[in-house]
N, C-alpha and C positions, 0 to 999 in steps of 0.2 A: 466730486470733488476728491482727489487723491488723499488717503491719510499720511500723517506728517512722519509717518515712521513704518519701516518693513521690519518684521523680526527674521534674522537671517541665522540665528543660532538656537536650532529647535532639536530636540533629542525624543524619538518614540519608542515604545515598547520593542520595536526591530532592532534596537541597540541591545536586546536581551539582557531583560534585568537591570538597567541603568533608566527606566523611565517608568513613570506611572499611569502612563495614558496612550493610548492607541492612536495611530495615524488620523483616522477620521474624526475622533474627539478633539483632537488640536486643530482640526481645519473647520469644523463646525464652532467650535469656540472662537477661533478666530473669526469666522464670518459674524459671529454675534456682538464681537469687539469692536468691530467696523474695518477691520483689517480687507484690502483690496488685492496683497500679495503676501505671501509666506514662503518661507524655505524649510526645509527638512534636511537634517545634517545628522544621520545616524552613525554612529561609529562604525568606521571601516567597513561599510556595506550600504548598500543601495536596495536592500530587500522589502523595505516598507514603502517606497516612493509610489508603486502601483495603487496601492491601497489609497495612500495621500491623492493621487492624481483622480482616483475616480470619486473621492470625494469632495475634492475641490471643482472638480467638473460639475457635480452636483450643486454644490454651495453657490457656484460664480465666482469661485476667487481663483488667482494664477498662482499656481505652485512653481516654485523653483527649487528642481530638483538637485541635492549636493549631498556632499559627502563630510566626514570629520574624519582625517586622517592623523593618525596617532605614528610620529616617526621613531626610530632607532633610538638618537639621540635625547627623546623625551619630549620634544617639542609636537604642538598640537596644531592645524591647518582644517578652516573650513576651505573646500574646494567647491567651485561653481563652475560649470559648463558656460562657456559663452555663446557656443555653438554647436554645431554636430560634431565637429572634431573633438572639441572640448570633453564631449561625453565620452567618443571613443576613447580617449587620451584616459580620463578618469576611470573607465571600465577596465583598460589594461593594466593601469596601475593597482587597482584592487584585485585585479586576476594575478598580478604579479606576487602581491604582498600575501596573499593566502597560499600561494604554490610554494613558495619561498621557505615559511616555517613550517613548525609541525601542525597538526589538526589544531583549530582554535588558536594559533597563533599567527599574528598578522606581523611582518617584518618588510619594512620599506625605510628608505635614507633620502636624504635630499638628493643625492645623485641620480636616482628614480625618476625625478620629478623634471629634469631637464626636458626629454622630450616634448613632453603633454603640457608643461607650462605657459607656452605663448596661448594657449588656446582655455586655460583655466584661470578663474578669478580667484586670489588666495587671500584670504584673511589669517593672520597667525593669530595664533590666542596665547596671549602672555603667561609664563609660567609662576606659580606661586613664588617661587625664588626669583626675584627679578635680576638676580646676578647672573643667570644664565640667557636673559634676555638677550644680550648685546650679540651674541655668537649665533643665536637665531636669527634675529634682524639682518645680519650680513649674509646667512645663508640663504634666505629669503631674495634678499637684493642682488644676489649672484646669478641666480635664475635668468633665463633668456627672457625677454620681452618687457622685464622693467624700464631698460634704459633705452628703449627702441625710437622714442619720441611718440609712442601710442598712448591712448587713454591710459588712467592710472588702473592698474589692475592687481596691485600690492596693498594691503591694509592692514594695520593693526587692531584687534578688538580692544574696546572699553567698555567691561561689564562690572556692575557692582556686586561686590562679595558681602556685604553688609557686615564688614567688620570695621573695627576703630580703624581712623585715618583713611577710610575708603574714599572719601572726596578728594585729600593730597594723594592718595595714590593715582587716582584718575588723572589728575593734574600734570604729574611726575611723568606718566605713560606719554600722555598728549604731548608735552615738551621734548621728550626724548623720541619720540615718533618724528616730529617737525625736523628735529636736526638732525635724523637720519633720511630725511626727505621723503619719510613715510606717511601717507594719510590714514587718520582713525577713524573707526567707524564703530557705532552703538551696536551691540548684542544683550539680547536678555539671558543667554543661556537657559532656554526653558527647558524644564525636566517632565513638567505635566501640565495640562489643561486649566485646572481649577485648583485654587487653595486646599481644597479640603482633600486633594488626593497626596499631600505631602506626607500622611501617614502610611499610606500603601508605598510610597516612595522609600520610607526607612524599611519598609517590609522587604521589598525587591531588593534592595541592597545589602539586607541581612542574608537574603537567601544567595545573592551572588557572592558574599565573602564567606559565607559558611559558619554563620555565628548566630545568636540570639540578636534581638533588637536591643536589650540591655546590655549587650558586650560590644556594639557598634563603634564607641568612643568616638575618634575623631575620623573615623570613616563615613561618620553620618555627615549629610549636608547640615552645616551649621545654620541654616535660618529655611523659614517656611516659606520662602518668597521666589522659588524659581518655576510659579506659575505663570501662564502667558497673561502678560498684563495689556490695558487696552493701549493702542497708540499714543494717544492724549497723554496717559500715565507716564510713558516711558520718555516722552516730549518733556514732562514737567520735569521729571527725575534727571535727566541731562541738559537741562535749560543751559546749563556753562559750556556746552559741546554742541552749538549748533550746526557747525560743519559737519561733524561726526553723524550729526543724526540724518543731516542731506544725505551725506554718502550713504546711507541706507536706501533710499531711492534711487540714488545714480547707480549701485550696485544692481539693482534689480532691473533698471532698463537696460544696463549693459549686458545683462544676460538674456540674450534673446533664446537661448534652446529651451525646447518643450519636448516631453516625453511623446506628443504627437507626432513629433517630426521625425521618429524612427520609423524606417520602412524596411519589410522584412521582404528578402528574396530568397525563394526555395531553391535548392540545388539542381541546376540543370540535367536532365537525366536522358536526353535525345540520343539514339544510337546511332544516327545517320548524318550527316555532314548535310545543311541545309534544310534539314527537316525540323518543324516545330514541336514541342513537346506535346500538342494537342494532336497535331498528325501521328505521332509515333503512338498515343494512346489509342486511337482509334483504329490505326493499323494492328495492334496487338490485339485489341478487341476482337477483330473482325476473322484475326487468325486464330482465335482461340475458340468462337464459336462451334465450330463442327467438333472439338473435343467434349463440349458441354451437350451438345444438341446433335449426337450423330445422324439422326435421320431429318435435321434441318430445323432450325429456331422456328418455333410459333410466331404468327404475327405480332401477337400481344408482346412476345419477346424482344423482337426486333423493333417495335414501338417504342417499349420501355428505355431501351438501349440508346436508341434516337436521341429520346428526351433527355435521359441522362448526360449523354456526350455533348447535347447544346447546352445544357446548364453547366455543366463542368468548363466549357470553353468559355462561356460568358464571364465565369468566376475567376479563370485561370487558375483552377484547381489542378490541371492536368500533371505537372512537374510532383503533384504528392501522391497522386494514384500510382504513378511510375516509380517512384522511391519505394514506396511499399511493396510494389511487384517485385522489384529488385531484390528487395530483403527475402520476400517469402521465396522466390526462386532459389537465391543461394540457399536457404537453408534446406530445402527439400534436395539441391543439390547435393548435400552432405547425409541427406537419409534422416532429417530432423522433421518430424511430424509437426505441423502448424495448423492453425485455423485461425481466419479473422471471427470476431463477435463484437456483440454490442451494436451499434446503429449503423455500422458498414455492411449490417446482414441485408438492410433494407435495398441495398444497391445490386442491380443487375450487371453492370459494369465489374463490380468486385467479384460477383459470381462466376462470371466468365472468365475472368482472370485465374481463378483458382485462388485468389485471397480469402473468399468465405465458400460454405458450403451448402448455404441454404438458397435455395431458388425462390427468389422474393416474390416474383411474378406469379408462381404456382402458391405460394403461402400468403398472399394478400398483404405484403408488406409496404408500407408509404415510403417512398424515396424521400419527400421533403423532411421526413424525421432525421435524415442524414444531414441532408443539404438543402438549404432552403435560400431563393434570392431574396427574401424580403429581409430575412436574419442576418444576411451578409455573414456567417461566421465561417471560420475555418472548419472543414471537416476534420474527423478523429476517429480514424480507424485503429481498434484493438486486435492485435494478433497475439494469439496463444502459441508458445513453441513449449516442447518438452521441458520442464521446470530444470532437470538436471543437465540439460544442453542448451540452456537460455543464455549462459556466459559466452558460449562460442559465437553465438549470433551478436551478442554485444560487442566483442571484442574486434569481430570483422566489421561491424558498423564503425567504430573507431578507425580501425587501420584503412576502410574503404572511403572515407570521408575526410579523415584527419581530424586530431584533437583541436585543431583551431575552427573546426566547423561541427564538430557534434559534442552534445553534451546531455545529460540525463537533467530533467525537472528536479527542481526539490520539493520538499512536502515541508511544510510549516509544523512543527509539531508544538500543540497547544497545551494550556494547563486544563485538564479536565477536573470534574468534582472532587475526585478521590485524590490527586495529586496537588490541587490547591489548598485541601483541607489539610492534607500531612504536611507541606512545606509552611504556610503559613501557621500552624498550631506549634510546628518545631521552632520556628524564629521568635513566637511570642512566649518560647518558655513553657508549654503545654508539656505534660508526660507524656512519654512514648507509646503507653499504653493507652491514654484517652485520645491521643490523635489516632490511633489504630482504630478504635471503636467508631470515633468519627467517620473515618474513612469508609468505614464498614457500613455502617447503618444510618448514616446522616447524608450521604454523598449524592445518593439519587434525589433528595429533595432539595438540596443545596438553593436551586433556584426560585424554590418558591419559600418565602421567610415564614410565611404562616404554617407550613407542612413542616419546615426544618424546626420551627418552636415546639411542634407537638410531638415530633420524633425525638428531640431531645427532652423533652419533658418525660416522655416514655422510657426514657434510659436513666431517668433520676437524675440528671444533668441539672446543676443549677443554673438558671438563665440568668440570674443577679450579678454571675461573675462576671465582670468587665471583660477578663481577657478572653472568657468563652465567646462571649457576643462578639467582640471585637474580630474573632477568628472566623465568625460565620459572614461576618460583614465583608472584611477584606478578602476572604476565601472567593465571596460571590464577585468581587470587583475585579479578583485576578482571572476569573474564568474568561476562557479564550486569548488570554495573552500569549505571545509566541514565547518557546522555552527555548528552541534551537531549531537549526533546518536539519531535516533529513533527506534523503534520497528516494525520489519515486521509483516504484518496483521496475519501471521499464519507460518511462515517457521521455523519447528521445527529441531534442530541437535540434535539427540541422538547417544548415544555411549554405548560400552560394561563397558568400564573402565570409570575412572573417566572423566568429561568433563572439569572441571577446570584444569587439565593438559595438555590439548591441547591448551587451549585459555581461557583468562580472562572471566569472568560473572559480568555482571552489574545487578542491580536492576531497575527496570522501575517506570514510574510515577504510572501505575496499579498496585494495591497490588497484591500479589500473582504471578507475573509474573517476569522472569529474561530473560536476553538477553546475547549472545557473544557479542564481539567486532567488528565482523568481517560482512559484508554483504555478500549477496549471491553470487556476485562476486567473493569476496575473498574465500568463501569455494570451490566454483567451483575450483579455482587454486590449493587447495590441496587436492582437489578430496574427499571431506566431501560430504555426502549424506545428505539431508533434506528432510522432509515431508511436504508439504504445507496444513496446515489446515485453509482452507478460509471460509469464510462465505457469504451465498447469500439468500437475502429476499425471494426471491420468492420461494425457497426450502419449508421454514415456511409456505407460502400460501398456497402451493400445500399438504403439511402433515395437515394444518386446514381444507383444501378442501377436502380431501378424509375422514378425521374423520367425517365430516358432512355428505358426501355420505354415509357413515355406517351409522351414527345415524338414520337419516331422509330417508332415500332412501333404506338402506337396502343393499347397494353396495359394495362391496369391492375392492377397487382401488389402484393402487400403480404406479410407473413412468414406471414400465415394462410390465403392464398390460392393457395401455391405448390402445385402439384399432387403430392401424397405419393405415396412408392414409387414413384417414377419410374424401370422398368428402364433406359433409356438413360443416367440420371446414374449409377446404381449399377455401369453395366459402366465407364464411365470412373474412377471412384473404385477400382475392382478393379484397374485397370491402373495406380495411383498417379499417375494423370494429375490432381494437384492442387495444382498452384503457384498459388501466391495465394488457395487457399481458407482457411477458417477452421479452426484446430486440427489438419486433416489435413496440412498442408503442409509439416511438418518433415521433416529426413532421416530421423529415427527412425520417425515415422507413414507417411512413403512407401516403407520398407523394410517394414514391417509390412502394409502394406495389401494386396498381393498374396498374401500367406499367409491374411489373416484372410477375404480376398475378401466385403465386407458385401453383403448381399442384402435387407435389411431396414433399418427404421430403429433397432429395437433392436440391431443389428450394429453399427451407428454409435455408439450409445450405448457399446456395450462398447470399441469402437474407439478412441473419444476418451478412456475411463478407462484402459484398460490400459496406454498406452505413458506411464506416469508412473514416477517414481521408487519409488514404494511397492509396486505389484504387481510392479515388475522386483526389487528388493531383497526381496519376498518370496516369491520364487520362484513366482509366480502365474501368469506369461505362459506359460512353455512346457508346463507342465500343461493349461492352456486348449487353446492352439493344438494340442497332440497330440490331447487329445480332440475338437476341432472337425473335424479333418482323420480322424478315427476311427483315429489310431496307437495308442490304447489307450482301454480301457473306460472309459465312465462308470459310477463307483459312488458309493455313498452310504452310510455305515457305521450310518445309521438313517433310519428315513421322516422322523424331525425334520429332518433336513440336507437332505432330498431336498426337503421343503416350502421351505427357507430358501435353497438354493444350486442349485434345478433350473434357471432361467433361465441360470445361467452355469455350467453342464456341472458342479457338484459342487466349483468352485474361488470363494473369497471375493473379488470384485473391489472391491466398494463398503462404504463405511463402516457403511452400513445392515446389511448384511450380518454385519458384525463384531458388531453391536451384538446380532443375534438370536441370532449364535451362542452369545454370553457368557451370553444370558438363557435360551435353550431347552436348550443344551446343558452350561452349566457352573454353573446356578444363580445368575446375577447377577441383582440386582433390575433394573428399569428406571434407577433412580438411580446404579446402580453402572455397567450399562452405558453411561449418559453420561459419566459419569468416564472412562472408559474411552476413550470417543468425544474427548472433551477432552484426554486424555493424547496420542493420536493427533495431534490438530490441533498440538500445543504440543511435539512431540519435540525440536526443537531447542533448545528453552528449557530444558526440564524433564528431559529424559533418555529421554523415550519411554515406551512401556508396559510397562518390565520390572517395577516394582512390582506390576503386576496376576498375573505369572506363575503365582505358586504358587498363587492363589487359581483361576485359569481352568484349569491343567492338573489340579488335584486335584478340582476340580469336575467335569472332564469324566471323570476315571478313576472318579469317584463315580458317574457316569451310565452307566457301562459301555463307556466308549470305551477304546482302546488306547492305552498311553503314546506310543509313535512317534506315533501320528495326534494326539495331544493337543499333543505338543511341534511337530509340524509345522502344526497350527493356530496355536498361538501364534506362531511364527517369520513365519507370513504375516499374522497381524495386526499383529505388530510393524513389519512393511514399510511398513504404512501411515503408521507416523511419519514417515517419508521424504516424504510428500504423496501422498496418496490422495482419491480423487475419492466425493462422495456420489453415489447414483446420479442423485439429482433433478439435481445441479448437471450432471452429464454429459449427461444428457437435453436440458437448456437448451441447453448448448454444440452437442449433437449436430443440435439443430433449426438453429442459425445454420450450422453445418458443411454440412448439407444444402442448405439454402437459398443459400449461395454455391456450391456445387457444381451446382445445378441452373442457376443463372443463366452459369456458365462453360460448361455443356454445350452450353445450348439457346441462348444471346447471347453468344458469346465476344467479339463486339466492345462489347456494353453493358458487360461483366464488366470487361473492359481498360481501357477509358474510366474507369470508376467506381473501378478500383484506382487507376491512375494520380492520379486526382483527390484520393485518399485518403491519398498518400504524406506522413510518411513513416510505414509500417505492416506488420508482417510480418515473414517473413525474407529476401524478396527485393527487390532494387533495380529500377529502371525499366526496366534493359536486359533483367533477364530476364524482366519481365512481358511487355515488346513481344516479344521474341524468342518466346516461348510463343503468344501471342496470332498472330503469323505463322504459327507450326506451325500452327494450327487455323484457317488460312485468311483471317485476317483483314489486310486491307491496311492499314500504317500509314503515316500521311503526314507530311511534314517539317513543322516549326514556320513559319509564313509571316506575315509582317508585315501582309497583307490578308486572311488567312483565319483564322488562331487567335484565339482567345479566350485569357483567364485560365485557365480549365479546357481539358482535352481533350474535344473535342467528335466527334459523329458526323456524316459526311458520305454523300452517295451513294456505296456503291460500284461498283467496275468488274465485280464477278463476280455480281451481285445478289442473293447469298444474304444475306451479312453487309455491313452499312454500314461504312465506313473510318472509320479513328481519325486524327483530325486532333490532332497534337500542340499542348500548349497553351503560352502565355509562362509558367505554372508550372515548366515543365522547363527554363527559361533560368537558370542559374546567375548570382546577382549581381542580377537583375532584380527588383525591389520592386514589390509587389502595386499600390501606388498609379501607379506608372508605368504599369504596364501597362493599369491602367483607363484612365489617360490616352490611352495610344495607342488604345483601341479608343473611346473618346469621339469621338476626332477623327475617325475613318477612316469618314465619310460625305461624298462619295464615298470610292472605296478612292484609296489614295497611288499617286503616279506615280513617287516617287522618293524617294531617301534624303535630299535637301534639303526636298521636301516634306514629308516626316514629322516634320524638324526644325523646320521652321517652324509647323505644325499641331499638332502633340502637346505642346509645350512641355514637352519632358523634358530632363533632362541628356545631354550627350555620353556621360558614362560608361553610361547604360542604351542608348543605340544601338550602343555597342561591345559591350554584353552581346550584343545581338541580331544583330549582325554575326558574331560569335564562333561564334554558334550557327546560323549561316548561314540567318538569316531574310529575306535581301533579295535571295533569287534569282528572284523574281516581276520585280524589274527588271533581269534578266540579269547581276546583280552577285554573283558569288561570295564566298566568305569574304574571301580578302586585298584582291579590289576595293573592296568594300563597306569595309574597314579603314581601307583607303588614301582613300575619299571622306570618311569620319566625321573624319579626322585633320586635315582642313582647315576643319573647322567648331569654334564656343565655344559656351559655354553658352546664350548670348544673341545676338541678332542686333545689328550693328552700328549705333547710332542713325540715322546718314545714309543708309543703305542702307534701312534699314526705313521711314523716313519717305516715301522715295521711293517703296517698294513701293505704300504705302497709296495712292498717286496713280494706280495703274497696276489694271488687271484682274486682272495675274497678276504676281507676284512673279520677279525675275531672280535666279538663282544669287548666291549671295553670293561666291562664289570660282570664277573659270574659268581654268582650267588645260588644258594640252595632255593628249591622252588618253595615259597611259602604260600599257603591255603588260607587265603583272605576269607572272612566270611562274606556270604552272599547277601548284597543289599537288599532290603523287602521292596516291593511293589511300590509300597507308597512312599516309600524314601526316594526311590528310582525316578517317579514322576516328579518328585519335589526338585531333585536336581535338574531333571530336565528343563523343567521351566527357567531353574536359576542360569543354567549354562545358554540355554538357545531362544528364552521366552514362551516355549510350545513343548508339548511331549505326544509322542506316538503312542504310549504305552498304557496312557488312560486319563482320566481327568482327575482333580482332586477330590471335586464333591463324589464321584463315585466310589470312592471309600467311606464315606460316610453314609450311603444311601441306606443300608439297613437299617441304622439308627433312626436316619430321617422318616422312612417309611412307617416305622413303628409310632412315631409323633405326628402320623397323618400329614406330613409335607409332601406336596405336589411336585411332579418333575414339571419343569419348561414345557419338554416337548407335548406334555399332556394337555398342555393349557386350550388348543382349538378344540378338543373334545369334552372339555367341560362346559355343563349350564351356565348362561350368562346370569351374571349377578348372586352368583353362588361366593360365599366368603371361604377364601383358600389362605394356605400357607403357602412361602416358596423360599427356598434357601440357594446360594449361588454366590458366584464371584461377581464384585462390581466392576465392569467394565469402564461406564465411565459415569460422570454426575455433570448434568448441566443445570444452570440457573439462569435462564436468560433474564435480559433487564426487563422486559416485558411481559414476564411472568406472574408479577405480583408476588414473588417470594415462593413460588412453587418448583420444586425441583423434580427433574426427568433423571431416573436413573436406570441403566441397562444391566441387568445380571444373567450370568450363564452357568449352567450347570452342565453334567455330561451329555444330556438331551437336545439342548438348544439355549436360545436364549428368551428373555423376558422385559418388557419395559413397564416401569411403575412410573407412577406419579406420587411424590410425597409433599 
């Protein structure tokens, strides 16, 4: 039997600080109260409908996706699409409203509703001041569709405000509505699912209004009755309005649209008339095979490609592969280095087309990790482009497909423990210093009430203080609430038809970009496909390196042609000489490399994957290292596990292995294993893989495995929740790591210049990059007004082995790129003096001062102080009288003639200090070197001597602090890197 009432006015947390409940909480509460249908009407957005849709599917309810529209004249409407056309109209209205106003401003008028009105069911919400109601009603009645003899699709809402005269107000509204020929409908104006959430409702209201709860005043909802009530309770409260109650059911029946009705069509990418997308893809793959396999494709490769093409064809995914191929080909036509990564590296088709650079057949990667007929999930190809040129690709996509067919995914920025504690504490009136302490010391334990209390007691906080305990409770409730929508780094949704008929679009803070209001998880539910256009700084560095190789050494090279398995490169990596390389340059990686001693590419794949919080917390690192060093035997409890974990010595290091263990050892279906993978990927938001514990452990016990081994396996898999790599992802990153290490090993001069030109990037500052290059025998030369370009360049070196690196103007702090370009453009012939630079380059005096501070005028015989003194006599423009006289001569006279002044020479220590201040590095020495004599007397050891000292000896070090890291998984431990004139040292504090 149907419930006597359908709730049609429900606001969720996706109205952003207007509700005290998440969409799923509202849906499950509705199910518990006996509803069979419920609507969702967030303010000017449908960002939360997918979450509600999923929850409704699980609960067995019918969801009516709708929206509350606020118009410019102050009127408000609930809008429900009656059919697919109605949804398209609603999405376009929301798109229009968001694009018309400034960011976070929604502007829509009655006139904008005309086109969409016939397919929308509209419910007018009466204003608090009823004097404006007549005009709003007339505007509603003037919309097309009302007088066409169709079923009633315009209504006036009746809602209890719990104010004096409430019943009289409702009767007056009903009488007015009848006089206007407008039907009434009951709504509850629900803001939260449970009455106990009214305190949280006050808190989010105060956060939104920017005041404390005590100062909310009339902005507070005046009663705690805005929770979801049972249908029978609503029927009792509105017994005097039986038709208005019945209209809730009529509206639900009139709105036939469901989100399941949305069908996604990928852009058509065929190149020849009459050729299908599958035929085009097959033709391109066959044409590309000789480029990847000049000697002919091995039989296993041809078998794998045929298998992949059959599966791609059966799932109709060919257009997706063609789109990614189109984007990659265009980027490469512009000289932009790019490489696919992630699960796409499991695909031989992607490898042959050049989208990825890892041969999955040779590497033994599993294609079903990428696409599975059982999972029926759209593929997801991530492509990394040079980070500083990625915007070129993004804007080309907008131009090529049109802004009506292309947009980026949103990201939902949610409350995390630190932010929740700060904001809740602030609106509850806690002092700022106290909220700072809570955020710093309590946030990491907020989700655990007992641990939270223990840490608060350790801080000496009074747990009996009601505001303090309320802060913890409410901040815990606020965790995971959406704060605002952000922009996905590069996840594009592309369609054949109009995208704004599927989902609303919004502008972003960055000009020339737009997003859909759903994130990547939402579009996965609706089976939309996306293309990830991501940025990677190291790709830009490698491209600059390849260009320098060609220019200086006449050697053409790219990612695909770098010699594989180079012993010299691996010897360098084994010594942890990896400063500046990709992925293996961090303090943790450097400490692991001498133990791992990578000798092959697959060793490097494991190296990239193993130094992650997931393997570390899952206690996988030490067992693997002990087995690799032959300190413990490699054992497999079954032959099945040998086949799964053989490559990693019996230790699960990759997500694919976790899935295979669950399938083959615990009886998971592939679909359940994929749910396990998703749980591992969303650990921080969902609480990890704990819900799968019993099934996995019991499944392994049923298959004959020991209890201890099953428990250990689960603990290892649970560690992936803290961030673990898929094997294909690690392989893609390992290739770039190897390429950067190869370049550093064989061409350290090229690598240094390319790395400096790619800054800021990586762990290390230019000073450390330059010192590392010097230790590798590379000569680095000063910035020079006549020799430097904007970028660092290579010049003929003195030692004949390596070129010399000339530092570029980009290293000068405060010098604009445009001023650098002007200096270079006017430098023909070379400048002869500072006055000559000032006259010819036409740059402001401030730019010349920056160059002088960087000691760029040495070529004129003027050191830093003398150059600055000369520049002080110049102005930004020449005096008109002198300028006119100069035009009549063949050479200009100095504007200011002063007697020569002998300025005191700057000390070497002061010179180094000024070098660091002006450019961030010095070629004249290291600051610690000037203290070395005194440090030696104190018995303080140099960083460069550490490899030669006895293990276990107690020593003292002194150096500049380069970086401090305090990972959340390190239990308060801090990792510090310091540097002196001889090298660096890694400390654990």
